[in-house]
N, C-alpha and C positions, 0 to 999 in steps of 0.2 A: 575783744568781744568774746564772752565767756559762753562756751557752747559745748555741744558733745561732737568731737571731731572723728572719731572711730567706733565702731560696734563690732562685736564678733560674737559667734556663738558656738558651741561644741555639742555635736549630737552623738549621742552613744550609739553604737553599731547595731545592738539588739532592738529589733522591732516587734512590737506586740500589735496584732491587729485586732480589729474589731470581732473579727470571727473567733479569734482565741480569747478575747474578753467575754464574749458570749457564752463560751463554753464554762469559763471560770466563774461567771457571776449568774448564769441562768437567766439572763436578759436576752431577749432576742436581738440578733445582730442589726436589724433594720432599727429598732430602738436607739442602740449605741450609736449608730450612724446618724439618724434623724433628730433624736432627741437630745442625746449627749453632745451631738456636734464631733464625733470622734470616729475617723477611719483607721487611725493607728498611733501608737505613742512609743516613745525611745525608753529603754530600760537599760541602766547601767550595770556592767558587769560586778561581780562580787568583789572584784580587786579596785574598784573605782568607788570614792566616796564624794561627799559634797565638796570637800576641799580639793580634791584632783579634778572634778569637773569643773571648778572655777579656774584651777590653774591652766587647764587644756585650752578654756576660752581666752584668759588673759595671754598666753604666748601667743596666740594669733595676733594680737594687738602689737605686741612688742617685737615681732619679726621686723617691723619697719620704725619703730620707736625705741630709743635707747632707754633701757630699764633704769639707767641711773639718773635719767630726767624726770622720773616719777616721784613726786614729794609726798603723796598719800595714797595708801592703798585702804579702800572701804569694802568690806564685805557685806553684800545686801541680800545674800541667799537663803535659804531655807534654815531655820533653826534646828532642823533635825540634821546634826553633822555627824562628823566620825566618832566624836566623843562628847560626852556631857561635860559642862563646867570647862570648857576648852575653847581657844580662840583660834578658828580655823584662818582667821586673817593674818596671824603671825607666820604660819606655815606657808601660806600664799605669798606673803611679802618676801620670804626667804627663797622658796623655790623658783619665783619669777626672777630673782636677782635684782630686785628694786632696792638696793641696799641703802639709798638716801632717803627712803620713804619711812615715814612711821605709819602704823595701821590701826585699825579699829574695825567694829562690827556694828551694823545696824540690824536690829531684830523687830520687825513688825510684820512678820508672816508675808502674805501674799500682796500687802500694799506697799512693799517697801521701795520698789524701784523709782516710783514718781517721787517719794520722799528722799531717796539717796541723791536724785539728779538735783533736788532743791538745796539739799545741805551742801552738795558740792559747790553749787554756784554761791551760797551763802559764804562758805569758807573763803572761796576765792576773792569775794568782794570785801570781806572783813581782814584778810591777811595777805599782804602784798609779797609776802615771801614764798607763798604757795603758787606754783604754775601749772602744774599737772596733777590731776587726780584720777586714779584708775579704780572704776568700780568693777567688782567680779562677785559673781553669784553662782551657787551651784545647788542643785536640787536633786535629791534621791530619795523623794517622798513617794514612789510607788512602793518603797519598803515598808512603809508604816499603814499600809491599807489592809484591812481584814475584809475579803471579798465575801466571806460568809456571814458578815454582819450586815443585815439589811439598813440599819440606821445610818451607815456610812456610805449609803448607795451614791449620793452626789459627789463623793471623792473618788469614784472609780475611774476618774479621767487623770488621776494624780500621775505624774510621770517624771522622768530624770533628764537633766541637762546643765549644760554650763552657759554663761553669758557674761559679757565685760563690755564696759564703755569707758572711754576716755574723755574725760571733762578737762578743758584747758581754758586758760585765759587769752589764748591767741588762736581761737577756733576760726575756721574758714568755711566750714560746711554747714554749721547750725548756730542759733542763738538760743540759749535757755531764757524762756520768759517768766512768767508768774505760776504760782501753784495754789491750789486749794485743797485743804484736808477737812475731813469730818470724822469725828470719833463718836461712837455711841457705846459706852461701856457697859449698858445693860445686856450686852450680847456676849459679856466676857467668859462666861462658862458654858457657852453652847457648843463649843467645838475645842477638843482638847485630847490629849493623851492622857488618860487616867492614873497609869502607873509609872513609877520611876522618879516621881518628883518627892517633895516632902511631905505632901499630904498622903500618898501612898508609895513608901520607899519600896524599891526592888524587893520582891520576896517571892516564894513560890506560889503563893496565892495570886499575887500579880499576873505571873504567867499563866497558871492554870485558868485563870478568867479572862485571859487574852486582853488585859488592861494596858498592855504595851502598844497596842495599835490606836490609832486615832479614832475618836468615836464623837456621835452627837448623841448626849444622854436623853434630850427629848426634842426628838425631830420635829414632831406635830407642833408643839410650842414654838420652837425657833421658827418655823415656816410661818405660823400665825403673825408673829411679830416682825419678821423679817421681809416677807413679801410686801407689805404696804410701804415700806421706806427704801428698799434696796435699789431699785431702777431710779427712784426720785433723786436719791442721794448720788448715784452715778452721774446724772444730769446735771445735778447742782455743781458737782465739783468741775465737771468739764466746763459748764457755762462761765462759772466765776474764775477759773483759772483763765479763761479767755478775756473776760471782762478786767480782771486784775493786770491782764497784758496789753489793755487798750484795744482789744478787739471783740468780736462777738461770734454767736454760733455761724453766722452768715460766713464767717471768714474761716472756718474749719474746713479742712481740705481732707486730713486723713486721722483715723482714729486708730489709737494702738492700744487695745484693751487686754485684760486678762483673759484667758479662757474659761468661758461659762457655758451653760446649757444653750443650745441653739435658740429657743425662744427669747430668753434673755438679751442675747446677741443682737437678735433682730429688734427687739424693743428699743434698746439702747441707741442703735444706729438711726432709727427711725425717728426717735424724739430728739435727736441733736441735727437732723435734717441731712443726714448722709444715706448713700446708697450702700449696700453691704460690700460692694467692690472698693469702697473708699476706706474699708476697714480691714486688719488683718485678722483672721479667724484661724486659730491654730488646730485645724483638723486632723494633722498628721504630726502632732506633737503632744496635744493635751496640755494639762495645766501643770507648771513647773514652779510652783511656790511664786515667788516675786519676779522671775524670769521673764514670765510672758510677754510684757509691753517691750523689753529689751529685745527679745526674739521679734516682736513685731516690727520695731524701728529697722532691725537689720534687713528682713524680708521686705520692708516698704523701700528701702533703698536699693536692694537687689533688683526689685520688679520695676524701678523707675517711677514709684507712685508719688515722689516727692519732689516738685520742681522748685525754682528759684522764686522766694517769696511765700511759699506755701507754709501754712501754720498747722502743725500735727499737735495731738494731744496724747500723752501716754497716761492711762488711766487704769487704775486696779482697786481691789477691795481685799482686806484681809480680816479674816476672823478674829473677833475681839470687840467691836467691829470697827475697822477705819476704812473709807474711802478716799483715795487720794488721786490728784491730777497735776500733771505738769505740762505747759504749754512750751512748744519749740517752733522757732521759725527756721525754716530751711533757706540756706543762702545759694 
């Protein structure tokens, strides 16, 4: 049975509270708590980067799993990594001692965990020589937010962390079912870091104009186009991942989404027929690129939310824009 056997997270020790964010952003603390859905988030120290955060999470799994038994290491974390034009996965493979594994990276910003779980299952189905795949991700996206830029307001919940998951063909805890993905490329230029790429190479102008931070060039235009489709697409990928798994929304027991504003979280859970306590909402961690649903799976297991036979869905969305969901049956 192909499934996720182990999940781990790494939480940086530095905590940034809603009170501190209120000072930095000049947004009232109650708004950050009630509307952003954020009580606090974790910030990585200057000495830790995306690869280090991923390694820290991966090491927790490998305390009980022989590193030499890992056949593939896949990095699914933030594209904001230690260096540009550089594979974090190679460093991670080496530092974890997974000497028999090859490594590569998946880059689809925040939607990547449900995709990485699907790709892992597909690889195990198609290649009998693969037995164990280690998914690892890191996020240090708190570093790319300009709190003085009101256009990036919805990204003030960006935070840091590490996450890892072991996908194996000999799983005993869970079975990976089916996935559904939607991409709407009309949003491809709505959220980006303008400077540092080939369009606007690194220069004094890029730094002076603060183009090295993430930005939303036209927030009003994006909102007008995104609001009518976003929740609908979330519900569609959740529902269709279940249908492709031979189930329906009535079979869904636990939802593991990315961290969004509170109103969107509430609306999505209601539309799929769940109570909010049947979903993991990362009020004390914020949004960590693609890591959120993996964190959710970890906390759902820790809190005993998943019982034998339960179906959970990991679901996320990434700017660009891609909505992705993968269904998992707990054993």
